[in-house]
ZADRENMAR-319952 format. One record per residue (C-alpha): residue in three letters; chain; x, z, y. Coordinates in nm, 4 decimals. Example, Ala and Ser with C-alpha at 12.3 -4.5 7.8 and 13.67 -1.06 7.14 Angstrom:
2
('ALA', 'A', (1.2300, 0.7800, -0.4500)) ('SER', 'A', (1.3670, 0.7140, -0.1060)) 
***
This chain:
450
('MET', 'A', (8.5149, 12.5782, 9.0579)) ('SER', 'A', (8.4502, 12.2176, 9.1553)) ('THR', 'A', (8.7552, 11.9962, 9.1652)) ('ARG', 'A', (8.6035, 11.7964, 9.4508)) ('PRO', 'A', (8.7054, 11.9362, 9.7913)) ('PRO', 'A', (8.4354, 12.0223, 10.0439)) ('GLY', 'A', (8.3835, 11.8165, 10.3562)) ('PRO', 'A', (8.1361, 11.7072, 10.6218)) ('ARG', 'A', (7.8465, 11.4828, 10.5345)) ('GLY', 'A', (7.8753, 11.1389, 10.6895)) ('GLU', 'A', (7.6345, 10.8810, 10.8248)) ('PRO', 'A', (7.5260, 10.5814, 10.6196)) ('LEU', 'A', (7.7778, 10.2973, 10.6523)) ('PHE', 'A', (8.0032, 10.4783, 10.9032)) ('GLY', 'A', (8.0646, 10.8025, 10.7162)) ('ASN', 'A', (8.2505, 11.0421, 10.9471)) ('GLY', 'A', (8.4138, 10.7519, 11.1321)) ('ARG', 'A', (8.2043, 10.7481, 11.4475)) ('ARG', 'A', (8.2461, 11.1190, 11.5114)) ('TYR', 'A', (8.6192, 11.0979, 11.4443)) ('SER', 'A', (8.6562, 10.7994, 11.6768)) ('ARG', 'A', (8.4703, 10.9693, 11.9615)) ('ASP', 'A', (8.7082, 11.2671, 11.9622)) ('PRO', 'A', (8.9568, 11.2947, 11.6763)) ('PHE', 'A', (9.0946, 11.6224, 11.8103)) ('SER', 'A', (8.7739, 11.8250, 11.8146)) ('PHE', 'A', (8.6627, 11.6601, 11.4890)) ('MET', 'A', (8.9778, 11.7656, 11.3040)) ('THR', 'A', (8.9590, 12.1174, 11.4473)) ('ASP', 'A', (8.5904, 12.1591, 11.3612)) ('VAL', 'A', (8.6200, 12.0428, 11.0003)) ('ALA', 'A', (8.9312, 12.2562, 10.9452)) ('ASP', 'A', (8.7454, 12.5614, 11.0739)) ('ALA', 'A', (8.4453, 12.4822, 10.8551)) ('TYR', 'A', (8.6057, 12.3745, 10.5268)) ('GLY', 'A', (8.9520, 12.5299, 10.4933)) ('ASP', 'A', (9.2742, 12.4044, 10.3399)) ('VAL', 'A', (9.1647, 12.0824, 10.1652)) ('ILE', 'A', (8.8893, 11.8709, 10.3168)) ('ARG', 'A', (8.7392, 11.5461, 10.1925)) ('LEU', 'A', (8.6545, 11.2968, 10.4691)) ('ASP', 'A', (8.4780, 10.9613, 10.4737)) ('LEU', 'A', (8.6739, 10.7633, 10.7317)) ('GLY', 'A', (8.6785, 10.4187, 10.5773)) ('PRO', 'A', (8.7164, 10.2261, 10.2575)) ('ARG', 'A', (8.9512, 10.4820, 10.0987)) ('GLU', 'A', (8.8863, 10.8466, 10.0339)) ('THR', 'A', (9.0730, 11.0662, 10.2821)) ('TYR', 'A', (9.1827, 11.4261, 10.2319)) ('MET', 'A', (9.3005, 11.6486, 10.5170)) ('LEU', 'A', (9.5439, 11.9292, 10.4293)) ('THR', 'A', (9.5849, 12.2193, 10.6706)) ('ASN', 'A', (9.7896, 12.4789, 10.4817)) ('PRO', 'A', (10.1670, 12.4742, 10.5468)) ('ARG', 'A', (10.2230, 12.5367, 10.1753)) ('ASP', 'A', (10.0520, 12.2085, 10.0852)) ('ILE', 'A', (10.2126, 12.0208, 10.3729)) ('GLU', 'A', (10.5553, 12.1259, 10.2464)) ('ARG', 'A', (10.4692, 11.9898, 9.9032)) ('VAL', 'A', (10.3600, 11.6500, 10.0356)) ('LEU', 'A', (10.6526, 11.6073, 10.2759)) ('VAL', 'A', (10.9345, 11.7801, 10.0893)) ('SER', 'A', (10.9130, 11.9192, 9.7386)) ('ASP', 'A', (10.6987, 11.6415, 9.5862)) ('TRP', 'A', (10.7528, 11.3762, 9.8532)) ('ALA', 'A', (10.8092, 11.0861, 9.6125)) ('ALA', 'A', (10.4516, 11.1249, 9.4843)) ('PHE', 'A', (10.3119, 11.0791, 9.8351)) ('GLY', 'A', (10.4226, 10.7545, 9.9954)) ('LYS', 'A', (10.3672, 10.5849, 10.3270)) ('PRO', 'A', (10.0277, 10.4140, 10.3342)) ('SER', 'A', (9.9361, 10.0781, 10.4801)) ('LEU', 'A', (9.6677, 10.1843, 10.7262)) ('ASP', 'A', (9.5994, 9.8663, 10.9179)) ('ASP', 'A', (9.7247, 9.5092, 10.8990)) ('ALA', 'A', (9.7900, 9.5309, 11.2730)) ('VAL', 'A', (10.0477, 9.8060, 11.2120)) ('ASP', 'A', (10.2222, 9.5721, 10.9712)) ('ASP', 'A', (10.2091, 9.2926, 11.2298)) ('LEU', 'A', (10.3638, 9.5197, 11.4912)) ('LEU', 'A', (10.6226, 9.7226, 11.2968)) ('GLY', 'A', (10.6638, 9.5120, 10.9855)) ('ASP', 'A', (10.8915, 9.6637, 10.7248)) ('GLY', 'A', (11.0926, 9.8827, 10.9611)) ('LEU', 'A', (11.2003, 10.2394, 10.8885)) ('LEU', 'A', (10.8684, 10.3881, 10.9934)) ('MET', 'A', (10.6624, 10.1865, 10.7452)) ('SER', 'A', (10.8972, 10.0747, 10.4647)) ('GLU', 'A', (10.8998, 10.2317, 10.1203)) ('GLY', 'A', (11.1193, 10.2770, 9.8144)) ('ASP', 'A', (11.4537, 10.1006, 9.7870)) ('ARG', 'A', (11.3930, 9.9067, 10.1080)) ('TRP', 'A', (11.3463, 10.2303, 10.3039)) ('ARG', 'A', (11.6535, 10.3924, 10.1466)) ('GLN', 'A', (11.8682, 10.0880, 10.2295)) ('GLN', 'A', (11.7514, 10.0773, 10.5899)) ('ARG', 'A', (11.7830, 10.4528, 10.6356)) ('ASP', 'A', (12.1396, 10.4518, 10.5020)) ('LEU', 'A', (12.2229, 10.1575, 10.7263)) ('ALA', 'A', (12.0842, 10.3272, 11.0375)) ('ASN', 'A', (12.2284, 10.6756, 10.9783)) ('PRO', 'A', (12.5643, 10.6195, 11.1601)) ('ALA', 'A', (12.3782, 10.5398, 11.4836)) ('PHE', 'A', (12.2278, 10.8894, 11.4624)) ('HIS', 'A', (12.5461, 11.0736, 11.3603)) ('ALA', 'A', (12.5562, 11.4115, 11.5365)) ('SER', 'A', (12.8801, 11.3420, 11.7231)) ('ARG', 'A', (12.7524, 11.0044, 11.8405)) ('ILE', 'A', (12.4283, 11.1603, 11.9653)) ('ALA', 'A', (12.6208, 11.4260, 12.1589)) ('GLY', 'A', (12.8249, 11.1476, 12.3185)) ('LEU', 'A', (12.5099, 10.9902, 12.4625)) ('ASP', 'A', (12.4631, 11.2690, 12.7172)) ('ASP', 'A', (12.6260, 11.0738, 13.0011)) ('ALA', 'A', (12.3945, 10.7792, 12.9415)) ('VAL', 'A', (12.0836, 10.9993, 12.9346)) ('VAL', 'A', (12.1760, 11.1891, 13.2505)) ('GLY', 'A', (12.2949, 10.8739, 13.4264)) ('HIS', 'A', (11.9646, 10.6955, 13.3716)) ('THR', 'A', (11.7754, 11.0086, 13.4763)) ('GLU', 'A', (11.9741, 11.0377, 13.7990)) ('ASP', 'A', (11.9079, 10.6694, 13.8702)) ('ALA', 'A', (11.5351, 10.7363, 13.8334)) ('LEU', 'A', (11.5532, 11.0448, 14.0557)) ('ALA', 'A', (11.7224, 10.8376, 14.3255)) ('THR', 'A', (11.3915, 10.6504, 14.3626)) ('TRP', 'A', (11.1913, 10.9747, 14.3988)) ('ALA', 'A', (11.1667, 11.1663, 14.7252)) ('ASP', 'A', (11.0390, 11.4933, 14.8653)) ('GLY', 'A', (10.6595, 11.4810, 14.8833)) ('ASP', 'A', (10.6185, 11.1854, 14.6476)) ('ARG', 'A', (10.3225, 11.1804, 14.4121)) ('ILE', 'A', (10.4256, 11.0128, 14.0870)) ('ASP', 'A', (10.2457, 10.9349, 13.7633)) ('VAL', 'A', (10.4838, 11.1391, 13.5509)) ('GLN', 'A', (10.3829, 10.9826, 13.2194)) ('LEU', 'A', (10.4476, 10.6319, 13.3502)) ('GLU', 'A', (10.7761, 10.7277, 13.5154)) ('LEU', 'A', (10.9031, 10.9049, 13.2048)) ('ALA', 'A', (10.8045, 10.6146, 12.9792)) ('ARG', 'A', (11.0033, 10.3776, 13.2010)) ('LEU', 'A', (11.2994, 10.6132, 13.1914)) ('THR', 'A', (11.2960, 10.6591, 12.8141)) ('VAL', 'A', (11.2736, 10.2816, 12.7598)) ('ARG', 'A', (11.5958, 10.2402, 12.9574)) ('ILE', 'A', (11.7616, 10.5210, 12.7659)) ('ILE', 'A', (11.6669, 10.3969, 12.4187)) ('VAL', 'A', (11.7881, 10.0449, 12.5000)) ('THR', 'A', (12.1260, 10.1783, 12.6143)) ('ALA', 'A', (12.1583, 10.4284, 12.3287)) ('MET', 'A', (12.0405, 10.2155, 12.0375)) ('PHE', 'A', (12.0747, 9.8551, 12.1592)) ('GLY', 'A', (12.4072, 9.8999, 12.3379)) ('THR', 'A', (12.2924, 9.7221, 12.6536)) ('ASP', 'A', (12.0742, 9.7682, 12.9619)) ('ILE', 'A', (11.7245, 9.6516, 13.0470)) ('ASP', 'A', (11.6180, 9.5307, 13.3909)) ('GLU', 'A', (11.3189, 9.6538, 13.5890)) ('GLU', 'A', (11.1116, 9.3421, 13.5234)) ('THR', 'A', (11.1539, 9.3821, 13.1474)) ('VAL', 'A', (11.0731, 9.7531, 13.1669)) ('ARG', 'A', (10.7471, 9.6612, 13.3415)) ('ALA', 'A', (10.6730, 9.4009, 13.0749)) ('VAL', 'A', (10.7180, 9.6612, 12.8017)) ('GLN', 'A', (10.4928, 9.9118, 12.9773)) ('GLU', 'A', (10.2203, 9.6606, 13.0584)) ('ASN', 'A', (10.2003, 9.5590, 12.6950)) ('LEU', 'A', (10.1817, 9.9089, 12.5540)) ('GLU', 'A', (9.8199, 9.9497, 12.6696)) ('PRO', 'A', (9.6685, 9.6752, 12.4487)) ('LEU', 'A', (9.8796, 9.8027, 12.1598)) ('GLY', 'A', (9.7483, 10.1547, 12.2099)) ('GLN', 'A', (9.3889, 10.0377, 12.2342)) ('ARG', 'A', (9.4215, 9.8467, 11.9088)) ('PHE', 'A', (9.5089, 10.1650, 11.7199)) ('GLU', 'A', (9.2488, 10.3971, 11.8694)) ('PRO', 'A', (9.0025, 10.5167, 11.6033)) ('ASN', 'A', (8.7139, 10.2711, 11.5752)) ('PRO', 'A', (8.4855, 10.2530, 11.2679)) ('MET', 'A', (8.3784, 9.8971, 11.3546)) ('ARG', 'A', (8.7333, 9.7674, 11.3175)) ('ALA', 'A', (8.7120, 9.7822, 10.9393)) ('VAL', 'A', (8.4552, 9.5022, 10.9411)) ('ILE', 'A', (8.6294, 9.2816, 11.2005)) ('PRO', 'A', (8.9282, 9.0907, 11.0560)) ('ASN', 'A', (9.2514, 9.0816, 11.2524)) ('TRP', 'A', (9.2341, 8.7027, 11.2713)) ('ALA', 'A', (8.8962, 8.7086, 11.4467)) ('PRO', 'A', (8.9430, 8.5789, 11.8053)) ('THR', 'A', (8.8045, 8.8896, 11.9736)) ('ARG', 'A', (8.9322, 8.9894, 12.3164)) ('GLU', 'A', (9.1004, 9.2961, 12.1665)) ('ASN', 'A', (9.2760, 9.0942, 11.8953)) ('ARG', 'A', (9.3930, 8.8301, 12.1430)) ('ARG', 'A', (9.5349, 9.0937, 12.3777)) ('PHE', 'A', (9.7081, 9.2635, 12.0865)) ('ASP', 'A', (9.8619, 8.9382, 11.9629)) ('ASP', 'A', (9.9795, 8.8504, 12.3146)) ('ALA', 'A', (10.1360, 9.1963, 12.3554)) ('VAL', 'A', (10.3208, 9.1687, 12.0243)) ('ALA', 'A', (10.4498, 8.8234, 12.1208)) ('THR', 'A', (10.5748, 8.9560, 12.4567)) ('LEU', 'A', (10.7547, 9.2495, 12.2969)) ('GLU', 'A', (10.9079, 9.0227, 12.0346)) ('GLY', 'A', (11.0404, 8.8147, 12.3232)) ('VAL', 'A', (11.2002, 9.1265, 12.4715)) ('ILE', 'A', (11.3615, 9.2032, 12.1347)) ('ASP', 'A', (11.4853, 8.8441, 12.1000)) ('ASP', 'A', (11.6464, 8.8602, 12.4442)) ('LEU', 'A', (11.8233, 9.1887, 12.3689)) ('VAL', 'A', (11.9504, 9.0554, 12.0373)) ('ALA', 'A', (12.0719, 8.7299, 12.1959)) ('ARG', 'A', (12.2578, 8.9275, 12.4606)) ('ARG', 'A', (12.4447, 9.1268, 12.1973)) ('ARG', 'A', (12.5230, 8.8543, 11.9447)) ('GLY', 'A', (12.8973, 8.8035, 11.9196)) ('THR', 'A', (12.9742, 9.1433, 12.0735)) ('GLU', 'A', (12.8825, 9.3659, 11.7793)) ('GLU', 'A', (13.2440, 9.3962, 11.6665)) ('THR', 'A', (13.4079, 9.4855, 11.9985)) ('ALA', 'A', (13.1502, 9.5733, 12.2636)) ('PRO', 'A', (13.1961, 9.9143, 12.4296)) ('ASP', 'A', (12.9633, 10.1764, 12.2901)) ('PRO', 'A', (12.8083, 10.4137, 12.5474)) ('ALA', 'A', (12.8589, 10.7007, 12.3026)) ('GLY', 'A', (13.2209, 10.6235, 12.2284)) ('ASP', 'A', (13.3830, 10.6260, 11.8864)) ('ALA', 'A', (13.1709, 10.8673, 11.6838)) ('VAL', 'A', (13.2815, 10.7905, 11.3299)) ('ASP', 'A', (13.6499, 10.6939, 11.3648)) ('SER', 'A', (13.5700, 10.3240, 11.3884)) ('PRO', 'A', (13.6777, 10.0787, 11.6581)) ('MET', 'A', (13.3419, 9.9060, 11.6249)) ('PRO', 'A', (13.0382, 10.0019, 11.8344)) ('MET', 'A', (12.7917, 10.2147, 11.6415)) ('ASP', 'A', (12.4694, 10.1543, 11.8312)) ('LEU', 'A', (12.1862, 10.0551, 11.5973)) ('LEU', 'A', (12.1726, 9.6924, 11.7078)) ('SER', 'A', (12.5456, 9.6418, 11.6448)) ('ILE', 'A', (12.5116, 9.7953, 11.2990)) ('LEU', 'A', (12.2187, 9.5674, 11.2174)) ('LEU', 'A', (12.3953, 9.2595, 11.3517)) ('ARG', 'A', (12.6984, 9.3282, 11.1350)) ('ALA', 'A', (12.4706, 9.3700, 10.8340)) ('HIS', 'A', (12.3041, 9.0410, 10.9264)) ('ASP', 'A', (12.6420, 8.8705, 10.9422)) ('ARG', 'A', (12.7143, 9.0000, 10.5900)) ('GLY', 'A', (12.3832, 8.8625, 10.4669)) ('ASP', 'A', (12.2304, 9.2092, 10.4216)) ('GLN', 'A', (11.9657, 9.1699, 10.6943)) ('THR', 'A', (11.7316, 8.8820, 10.7750)) ('GLU', 'A', (11.6063, 8.7891, 11.1201)) ('GLY', 'A', (11.2789, 8.9532, 11.0203)) ('ASP', 'A', (11.4597, 9.2729, 10.9245)) ('LEU', 'A', (11.6266, 9.2827, 11.2652)) ('ARG', 'A', (11.2972, 9.2334, 11.4425)) ('ASP', 'A', (11.1156, 9.5034, 11.2429)) ('GLU', 'A', (11.3814, 9.7712, 11.2896)) ('LEU', 'A', (11.4319, 9.6995, 11.6582)) ('MET', 'A', (11.0595, 9.6878, 11.7366)) ('THR', 'A', (11.0176, 10.0215, 11.5600)) ('MET', 'A', (11.3069, 10.1709, 11.7569)) ('LEU', 'A', (11.1932, 10.0307, 12.0923)) ('LEU', 'A', (10.8401, 10.1668, 12.0598)) ('ALA', 'A', (10.8791, 10.4853, 11.8562)) ('GLY', 'A', (11.2115, 10.5680, 12.0180)) ('HIS', 'A', (11.0764, 10.6050, 12.3684)) ('ASP', 'A', (10.7032, 10.6782, 12.3489)) ('THR', 'A', (10.7088, 11.0147, 12.1726)) ('THR', 'A', (10.9843, 11.1572, 12.3938)) ('ALA', 'A', (10.8078, 11.0447, 12.7107)) ('LEU', 'A', (10.4847, 11.2067, 12.5929)) ('ALA', 'A', (10.6547, 11.5334, 12.4928)) ('LEU', 'A', (10.8104, 11.5517, 12.8395)) ('THR', 'A', (10.4829, 11.4648, 13.0106)) ('TYR', 'A', (10.3059, 11.7549, 12.8421)) ('THR', 'A', (10.6024, 11.9833, 12.9145)) ('PHE', 'A', (10.5935, 11.9137, 13.2890)) ('TYR', 'A', (10.2151, 11.9545, 13.2853)) ('LEU', 'A', (10.2338, 12.2932, 13.1130)) ('LEU', 'A', (10.5161, 12.4216, 13.3324)) ('SER', 'A', (10.3169, 12.3226, 13.6398)) ('LYS', 'A', (10.0176, 12.5172, 13.5073)) ('HIS', 'A', (10.2300, 12.8279, 13.4390)) ('PRO', 'A', (10.4344, 12.9216, 13.7500)) ('GLU', 'A', (10.6135, 13.2177, 13.5904)) ('ALA', 'A', (10.7441, 13.0038, 13.3052)) ('LYS', 'A', (10.8408, 12.7307, 13.5506)) ('ALA', 'A', (11.0370, 12.9765, 13.7658)) ('ARG', 'A', (11.2183, 13.1050, 13.4592)) ('PHE', 'A', (11.2970, 12.7492, 13.3510)) ('GLN', 'A', (11.4308, 12.6697, 13.6990)) ('ARG', 'A', (11.6551, 12.9755, 13.7025)) ('GLU', 'A', (11.8024, 12.8707, 13.3690)) ('VAL', 'A', (11.8777, 12.5108, 13.4672)) ('ASP', 'A', (12.0065, 12.6192, 13.8097)) ('ALA', 'A', (12.2642, 12.8355, 13.6344)) ('LEU', 'A', (12.4329, 12.5319, 13.4784)) ('ASP', 'A', (12.7713, 12.4449, 13.6227)) ('GLY', 'A', (12.7272, 12.0901, 13.7480)) ('THR', 'A', (12.5661, 11.7909, 13.5821)) ('PRO', 'A', (12.3977, 11.8853, 13.2510)) ('THR', 'A', (12.5862, 11.7864, 12.9362)) ('ALA', 'A', (12.5314, 11.8123, 12.5611)) ('ALA', 'A', (12.7567, 12.1202, 12.5602)) ('ASP', 'A', (12.5180, 12.2911, 12.8033)) ('LEU', 'A', (12.2233, 12.2751, 12.5639)) ('ARG', 'A', (12.3280, 12.5982, 12.3936)) ('ASP', 'A', (12.2757, 12.7732, 12.7284)) ('LEU', 'A', (11.9221, 12.6342, 12.7660)) ('SER', 'A', (11.7454, 12.8648, 12.5213)) ('PHE', 'A', (11.4327, 12.9074, 12.7325)) ('THR', 'A', (11.4144, 12.5340, 12.8014)) ('ASP', 'A', (11.4299, 12.4806, 12.4253)) ('ARG', 'A', (11.1410, 12.7240, 12.3765)) ('VAL', 'A', (10.9368, 12.5529, 12.6477)) ('LEU', 'A', (10.9814, 12.2153, 12.4805)) ('SER', 'A', (10.8939, 12.3560, 12.1372)) ('GLU', 'A', (10.5802, 12.5171, 12.2750)) ('ALA', 'A', (10.4745, 12.1969, 12.4507)) ('MET', 'A', (10.5132, 12.0022, 12.1251)) ('ARG', 'A', (10.3168, 12.2703, 11.9440)) ('LEU', 'A', (10.0206, 12.2484, 12.1788)) ('TYR', 'A', (10.0432, 11.8745, 12.2410)) ('PRO', 'A', (10.2253, 11.7072, 11.9511)) ('PRO', 'A', (10.2766, 11.3398, 12.0452)) ('VAL', 'A', (10.2289, 11.2489, 11.6777)) ('TYR', 'A', (9.9104, 11.4450, 11.6169)) ('THR', 'A', (9.8583, 11.3616, 11.2487)) ('LEU', 'A', (10.0692, 11.2125, 10.9704)) ('PHE', 'A', (9.9307, 10.9977, 10.6909)) ('ARG', 'A', (10.0485, 10.9708, 10.3340)) ('GLU', 'A', (9.9071, 10.8025, 10.0234)) ('SER', 'A', (9.8870, 10.9669, 9.6837)) ('LYS', 'A', (10.0760, 10.7488, 9.4350)) ('VAL', 'A', (9.9406, 10.9473, 9.1404)) ('ASP', 'A', (9.6427, 11.1650, 9.0612)) ('ALA', 'A', (9.7417, 11.4931, 9.2224)) ('ARG', 'A', (9.6090, 11.8461, 9.2240)) ('VAL', 'A', (9.6372, 12.0333, 9.5532)) ('ALA', 'A', (9.5171, 12.3923, 9.5894)) ('GLY', 'A', (9.3059, 12.3439, 9.2764)) ('TYR', 'A', (9.1393, 12.0236, 9.3977)) ('ARG', 'A', (9.1860, 11.6756, 9.2558)) ('ILE', 'A', (9.3154, 11.4061, 9.4902)) ('PRO', 'A', (9.2829, 11.0671, 9.3199)) ('GLU', 'A', (9.5614, 10.8127, 9.3116)) ('GLY', 'A', (9.5423, 10.5786, 9.6121)) ('SER', 'A', (9.3758, 10.8338, 9.8397)) ('LEU', 'A', (9.4822, 10.8795, 10.2006)) ('ILE', 'A', (9.6166, 11.2205, 10.2966)) ('MET', 'A', (9.6075, 11.3512, 10.6545)) ('LEU', 'A', (9.8548, 11.6176, 10.7672)) ('PRO', 'A', (9.7262, 11.7103, 11.1154)) ('GLN', 'A', (9.9847, 11.8669, 11.3441)) ('TRP', 'A', (9.7076, 11.9076, 11.6011)) ('VAL', 'A', (9.5148, 12.1423, 11.3725)) ('VAL', 'A', (9.8011, 12.3330, 11.2109)) ('HIS', 'A', (9.9938, 12.3893, 11.5350)) ('ARG', 'A', (9.6829, 12.5413, 11.6973)) ('SER', 'A', (9.5587, 12.7559, 11.4088)) ('ASP', 'A', (9.5074, 13.1283, 11.4576)) ('ARG', 'A', (9.6122, 13.1688, 11.0934)) ('TRP', 'A', (9.9722, 13.1027, 11.1963)) ('TYR', 'A', (9.9834, 13.1796, 11.5706)) ('ASP', 'A', (9.8652, 13.4703, 11.7836)) ('ASP', 'A', (9.6454, 13.3468, 12.0705)) ('PRO', 'A', (9.7164, 12.9878, 11.9588)) ('LEU', 'A', (9.5784, 12.8070, 12.2632)) ('ALA', 'A', (9.7958, 13.0037, 12.5059)) ('PHE', 'A', (10.1201, 12.8560, 12.6407)) ('ASP', 'A', (10.3764, 13.1138, 12.5299)) ('PRO', 'A', (10.7329, 12.9816, 12.5020)) ('ASP', 'A', (10.8586, 13.3179, 12.3809)) ('ARG', 'A', (10.6674, 13.2796, 12.0565)) ('TRP', 'A', (10.9779, 13.0734, 11.9622)) ('ALA', 'A', (11.2137, 13.3683, 12.0065)) ('PRO', 'A', (11.3911, 13.4407, 11.6749)) ('GLY', 'A', (11.2155, 13.7706, 11.6179)) ('ARG', 'A', (10.8697, 13.6232, 11.6568)) ('ARG', 'A', (10.9113, 13.3002, 11.4649)) ('ALA', 'A', (11.0695, 13.4522, 11.1531)) ('ASP', 'A', (10.7434, 13.5442, 10.9775)) ('ARG', 'A', (10.5692, 13.2141, 11.0477)) ('PRO', 'A', (10.5445, 12.9590, 10.7634)) ('ARG', 'A', (10.8026, 12.6882, 10.8143)) ('PHE', 'A', (10.5495, 12.4066, 10.7996)) ('ALA', 'A', (10.3161, 12.5615, 11.0525)) ('TYR', 'A', (10.5202, 12.3450, 11.2931)) ('PHE', 'A', (10.6301, 11.9910, 11.2116)) ('PRO', 'A', (10.6258, 11.7665, 11.5210)) ('PHE', 'A', (10.8934, 11.5391, 11.3706)) ('GLY', 'A', (10.7591, 11.5411, 11.0158)) ('ALA', 'A', (10.9864, 11.6843, 10.7485)) ('GLY', 'A', (11.1664, 11.6097, 10.4278)) ('PRO', 'A', (11.3469, 11.2839, 10.3454)) ('ARG', 'A', (11.1056, 11.0908, 10.5701)) ('HIS', 'A', (11.1540, 11.3113, 10.8764)) ('CYS', 'A', (11.2067, 11.1303, 11.2068)) ('ILE', 'A', (11.5596, 10.9889, 11.2081)) ('GLY', 'A', (11.5707, 11.0196, 11.5865)) ('LYS', 'A', (11.4825, 11.3908, 11.6021)) ('GLN', 'A', (11.8190, 11.5143, 11.7281)) ('PHE', 'A', (11.8503, 11.2379, 11.9825)) ('SER', 'A', (11.4975, 11.2974, 12.1096)) ('LEU', 'A', (11.5618, 11.6701, 12.1540)) ('LEU', 'A', (11.8928, 11.6133, 12.3325)) ('GLU', 'A', (11.7337, 11.3499, 12.5564)) ('ALA', 'A', (11.4308, 11.5639, 12.6408)) ('LYS', 'A', (11.6332, 11.8753, 12.7293)) ('LEU', 'A', (11.8802, 11.6824, 12.9435)) ('ILE', 'A', (11.5973, 11.5096, 13.1308)) ('LEU', 'A', (11.4192, 11.8428, 13.1835)) ('ALA', 'A', (11.7372, 12.0041, 13.3159)) ('THR', 'A', (11.8254, 11.7125, 13.5437)) ('VAL', 'A', (11.4767, 11.6845, 13.6921)) ('GLY', 'A', (11.4298, 12.0613, 13.7138)) ('ARG', 'A', (11.7488, 12.1059, 13.9175)) ('ALA', 'A', (11.6461, 11.8354, 14.1654)) ('PHE', 'A', (11.2710, 11.8838, 14.2144)) ('ASP', 'A', (10.9926, 12.1356, 14.2043)) ('PHE', 'A', (10.6660, 11.9837, 14.0819)) ('GLU', 'A', (10.2928, 12.0495, 14.0827)) ('TYR', 'A', (10.0319, 11.8756, 13.8703)) ('GLU', 'A', (9.7509, 11.7336, 14.0860)) ('GLY', 'A', (9.5382, 11.5592, 13.8253)) ('PRO', 'A', (9.2184, 11.6395, 13.6341)) ('GLU', 'A', (9.1928, 11.8719, 13.3385)) ('LEU', 'A', (9.3856, 11.7123, 13.0578)) ('ASP', 'A', (9.1804, 11.4690, 12.8509)) ('LEU', 'A', (9.3375, 11.3066, 12.5458)) ('ARG', 'A', (9.2925, 10.9888, 12.3465)) ('GLY', 'A', (9.4228, 10.9178, 12.0025)) ('SER', 'A', (9.6142, 10.6094, 11.8953)) ('LEU', 'A', (9.9361, 10.5937, 11.6949)) ('THR', 'A', (10.0378, 10.8747, 11.9307)) ('MET', 'A', (9.8414, 11.1129, 12.1529)) ('HIS', 'A', (9.8161, 10.9957, 12.5134)) ('PRO', 'A', (9.6545, 11.1348, 12.8273)) ('ASP', 'A', (9.3352, 10.9419, 12.8979)) ('HIS', 'A', (9.4107, 10.9270, 13.2711)) ('PRO', 'A', (9.7083, 10.9167, 13.5080)) ('MET', 'A', (9.9238, 11.2305, 13.5259)) ('PRO', 'A', (10.0010, 11.2796, 13.8973)) ('LEU', 'A', (10.2845, 11.5156, 13.9835)) ('ARG', 'A', (10.3694, 11.6149, 14.3416)) ('LEU', 'A', (10.7428, 11.6496, 14.3965)) ('SER', 'A', (10.9269, 11.8865, 14.6263)) ('SER', 'A', (11.3020, 11.8646, 14.6729)) ('ARG', 'A', (11.4933, 12.1759, 14.5719)) 
***
């Protein structure tokens, strides 16, 4: 047997890049169907291997994770996120992860329920019966406010929220697949590069303002989650980082990288997961009615303690993230020559772990393109490979904000679902790939008071 994995033939110069850039979702699905578990792709200067078997995904993310590190995909990613938790490696990553962990302590996360619901109710106060809202935009604005309160220990005004949202578009465009980008340096004064640089500068200004507002309060400022770890000091992420800075353990650059990562990654994925959840519920009236009955049965304002009573809501959210995972593929880099499923993957190769493909495979799911929340009932999920579903990654590098994101999403769903019925009035869903998977058009939702 050849040790070289099979894969699609590419074009001269561009390889498979132009087809991938036109529609990464159908491209990944088609090559997985054609070539199986390990697929060699020509997407750029480095060899790329796509793995689609949960067994191999578990190895890369968990059992042999140290042999498969985070790659540097694009200098623009480094410019945007620097050496924050999402991109750092080795001792630097371990130090930053250990430093951040108290902000994500389970008891602290549970104590953020009032902040999540409070911000959601404030947003609902601006919605009215009969309104037609762009649900993705509204949810992104809401989750920005929530992440700033939860992890920065302060609030953000409407003007700054708008500034953040307006500057996400040029960031997203910069990371959409484009085979020509490999030959255009980041310093070239193209319109796209200038817009990207301006957006980064604006967001850095937002970060600087939030940091300046908190300086001097990191020892005594009230924490919206309360005292989660028996400490009188606030345990939001910014306070933790400021105290480390005061000790000399964090530089100004460290602060900027971690806070930029948290601001962007901490709100975007949750907003997208909720957007696709509302879309799918609107398209499936029976599931929506069942969801509404469950949230209506809650006694008063939703709290963290109520989440155990929202089993169907939990299944709905899991199914939405299966069909439409906001992070639609993970990348790793092989630090050594590796052998996967009998094939050689050379040191320095890129490895793709595509949630989009694995989550929708008929190898692991019956009728995989159907929206079926009950596939997450205990009796039905037991026989499924664990890594047939990994929206938050897995292993030591799993998303540190997973528990907060799930709590936030379920509380927002419950709060909105109790107040409004909703109907999607937009086109058939069309998607575009960037660092995350976004709708390629507005997502209009018609509201009806309940």
